[in-house]
N, C-alpha and C positions, 0 to 999 in steps of 0.2 A: 656799331663800333665799340660802344661801352661794354656790351656783352663779351666781345672778344677780349678786351683789356681785362675784364674781371676773370675770365677763364685763364688767361696768361698769368695773372697774379696768383691764382690757385695753383697752377703748375709750377710757378717759381718756388712757392712754399714747399710743394711736394719734392721738387728737384733738390732744393736746399736741404731738406730733411734726409733724403736718400744719400746725398753727398756727405752730409755730416755722419750718418751711420756707417758709410763705407770707410771714411777716414778713421772713425773711432774703432771700427773693427780691425783695420790695418795696424794701428799703432797701440791700441789699448787692450784688445781682446783676442783670444785665440780659440778657434773651434777645433774640436778633436773628436775622433771616434774611438771608443775604448775597444781594444782587441784582447780577447782572452778572458780568463776567469780569475786572474790574480788579485782582483779587488772585490770579489764577491763578499758580502752582499751590498757593500757600499755602492759599487758600480758593477754593471754586468756587461758581458760581451755585446758589442754593437750599440751601447748607450752613446748618445751624442751629448757632448758637454761643452761648456764655455768656461774659459779661465781668464784671469787678469794677467796681462803681460808685465805690468809694473807693480811690484808688491814686495813686502818684506817677508822673508821666509821664516816661519815660526813652527815650533814643534806641533805635530799632528796635522799640519796642512796637507792636503792632497795636491800633488804637483805633477806636471808633465816635464820630462827631461829627456835629453838625448843620451842614450846609453853609451858609456865609454867603450871604445873600440868596436862599436856597432853602428850601422846606419839605420837605427831603429829608435823610436820614441817609446817611453814607458810612462805609465801612470802608477804612482806609489804614494805612500804616506810618509812624511818626514817624521822620523822617530828621534834621531839624534842631531843636535845642532852643535856648532863649534863650542869646545870646552867640555862636552859631555863624554862620559864613559858608559857604554851600553852593555847590559847583561840580561839574558833570559834564563830563568831557572824555575823549574816546576811550574811552567806555564804562566809565569809572572814576569812582567817587564820591570827592570830596575834601571833607572837612569841616575848616575852618580850615587849608587847604593840606596836610592829612594824608590819604593814600589809605586808604580803608576797603574791606575785602572785604564782599561781600554774598552769602553762600552760599545764601540763600533764593531767589536769582534763577537759579541755575545751570541747572535743568531748563528753564525758559522760554527762557533765552538760547540754548540748543542749537537752538531752532527757527529762529534767524535767522543768516544768513550775515554780514550787515553789523551795524553797532552796534545794540544793543538799546535803549539810552537815548540819545536825541539830546542833543548838547552844550547846556548852559545854565549860567548863573551867576546866583545871587541876589546882587545888588550890595550890598544893605544887610545889616548884622548883625541877626540875629533878635532883636527886643526882648523884654524880660521879659514873660511872660504869653502868648507866641505860639509857634507850632510850624510847621515845614515838613513836610508829609506827601506821600508818593508811594504809588501803587499798585504792587504787585509786577509786574503786567503793564504795564510802562511804555509800551508801544505802544497800549494800550487802557485808559487811565485818566484820569478827570477828577480832578485833584489840585491841590496848591499851585501847580503851574505855571500853571494856569488860575484857580483859586479864590483864590489868594493865601495868605498866612499864616492859620493857624487859631488862633482865640482859645482860650485854656485853658478858659474858661467854656463853650465849645461842645462840648468833648470830655467825653463822659459815661460812657465805659466803656473799660477795657482788656480786650481779648479774651484768654481763656486756654484755652478748651476748645471743640472742635467735636464735637458729639454726634450729628449726623444728616447724611447717611446713615451707618448703623452701620459700614459698611466704611471710612469716613473718620474715625471717631472717634479723636481724638488731642488732645494738648496743642498749642496754637498757639505757634510760635516765630518 
C-alpha cells in the first residue's frame, strides 16, 4: 500500500508540473514556426521559436504580429518606436537623424556588392501605439515599407529563443 501511495505522490508532482507548463504556455509563451526567408540569417525558414506574450516592445526586438488586412502572422524586427522618424540612406539606418549600427545584418550584407537596403524615408513621426518593422533580409521582406506601421495591439509576442532545428538552438538577438 505504501508503495502505491509513493507512486501516486510521484505522479501528482509530474501531473502538477505538466499542468503548470500548459498554463504557462497558454498565458505567457507563444510557439511559432518561421515561414520564409525574410529574417535570414537571424531566423530561417521552418525554425521553431518561442516568444513572450507579455512584454514591453523595444527597438530591435524580434516580434510576431498579425499583418494588417491579412490573415497572416509575420516575424520582423522593430526598428521604429513611437516618437521616431526613420530614414535609410546609403545603406545606413538613421533614427531621429542619428546613425545606428545593425550588427545582425552583417552576414547577409556580405552577399551583396551594392547596397543591401534601398534608400527610403518615413516622413511622419511614428505615433503612439504604432511601430515600424523590417525583416533582416531587407531584399526579401514584406514589412512596414509595404504594410505600413504596425499597431501595438497586433503584436502578440517577442521572440526570445529558437529551439528547432537543434543545431540552430539559441537565444534570439
